[in-house]
C-alpha positions as CSV (number, residue, x, y, z in Angstrom):
1,M,0.1,0.3,-0.3
2,Q,2.6,2.6,0.8
3,G,3.9,1.5,-3.3
4,V,0.8,2.5,-4.8
5,R,0.6,5.6,-2.1
6,S,3.8,6.8,-3.3
7,A,3.5,6.1,-6.3
8,N,0.0,8.4,-5.8
9,E,1.9,11.4,-4.4
10,V,5.1,11.4,-6.7
11,E,2.6,11.9,-10.2
12,V,1.9,14.9,-9.5
13,L,5.2,16.0,-9.7
14,W,7.5,13.2,-12.3
15,G,4.3,12.1,-13.9
16,K,3.5,8.5,-14.0
17,D,5.8,5.5,-13.6
18,H,8.8,8.4,-13.7
19,N,12.3,6.5,-13.5
20,R,13.0,7.6,-10.0
21,V,10.1,4.7,-8.5
22,V,11.9,2.3,-7.8
23,I,9.4,0.9,-4.7
24,D,7.8,-1.1,-7.3
25,E,10.8,-3.0,-9.1
26,V,12.6,-3.3,-5.2
27,A,8.3,-4.8,-4.5
28,G,8.2,-6.8,-7.8
29,M,11.9,-8.5,-7.0
30,C,10.6,-9.4,-3.3
31,I,8.6,-11.5,-4.5
32,T,10.6,-12.6,-7.5
33,L,13.0,-14.5,-4.3
34,L,9.9,-15.0,-2.5
35,F,11.4,-19.0,-0.6
36,V,14.1,-18.8,-2.9
37,P,17.0,-20.3,-1.6
38,V,19.7,-17.9,-1.3
39,E,22.1,-18.5,-3.2
40,V,23.8,-16.5,-6.6
41,K,22.9,-18.8,-9.1
42,Y,19.6,-18.2,-8.7
43,I,19.8,-14.5,-7.2
44,I,20.8,-13.9,-10.4
45,T,18.9,-15.9,-12.3
46,G,15.4,-13.6,-10.7
47,L,17.0,-10.9,-11.4
48,V,17.0,-11.8,-15.6
49,L,13.2,-13.6,-15.4
50,F,11.8,-10.1,-13.4
51,R,13.5,-8.4,-15.7
52,F,12.2,-10.8,-18.6
53,F,8.6,-10.0,-17.6
54,D,8.8,-6.0,-16.3
55,I,10.2,-5.0,-19.4
56,L,8.0,-7.3,-22.2
57,K,4.8,-7.6,-19.9
58,P,3.3,-10.6,-21.0
59,L,0.6,-12.7,-20.2
60,G,-1.8,-9.9,-19.2
61,I,0.9,-7.5,-17.1
62,R,0.7,-4.4,-19.8
63,R,-3.1,-4.0,-18.6
64,L,-2.1,-4.0,-14.7
65,E,0.4,-0.9,-16.3
66,K,-2.4,0.5,-17.5
67,W,-4.7,0.8,-14.0
68,P,-5.4,4.9,-12.5
69,G,-2.4,6.0,-10.1
70,G,-0.1,4.0,-8.4
71,W,-2.9,0.9,-9.2
72,G,-0.7,0.9,-11.6
73,V,2.9,1.5,-11.2
74,M,2.9,-1.0,-8.3
75,A,0.4,-3.9,-10.2
76,D,2.8,-4.9,-13.3
77,D,6.1,-5.4,-11.4
78,V,3.9,-7.4,-8.8
79,L,2.5,-10.0,-11.7
80,A,6.1,-9.1,-12.5
81,G,7.7,-11.1,-9.5
82,I,4.7,-13.7,-9.6
83,Y,5.3,-15.1,-12.8
84,A,9.1,-14.8,-12.5
85,N,8.8,-16.4,-8.6
86,I,6.5,-19.8,-10.2
87,V,9.4,-19.5,-13.1
88,M,12.3,-20.1,-10.4
89,Q,10.1,-22.8,-8.8
90,T,9.7,-24.7,-11.5
91,I,13.8,-24.2,-11.7
92,I,13.6,-25.2,-8.3
93,F,11.7,-28.1,-7.8
94,F,13.3,-30.0,-10.7
95,N,16.6,-28.9,-10.2
96,I,17.7,-27.7,-13.3
97,F,21.3,-25.9,-12.5
């Protein structure tokens, strides 16, 4: 909720989803690494996966970005983090690395 509030506050000054607002990226990365072993290989893989989903915005992520105000700023990165975490859990479960 604080990310939504912060994004709403600075949108007036800087515009929607300005690159100075990084709370959405932090939230997305935290979700990506949730329940993932703390190992360099998983952290790097998680970062790459999160950025993949965050940049390309497949599977409905782009629609969430269009939500009004801070909700759109936060929601697209949260969903990107969820998708990245699902892929990470699959990688860990099948011991791909």
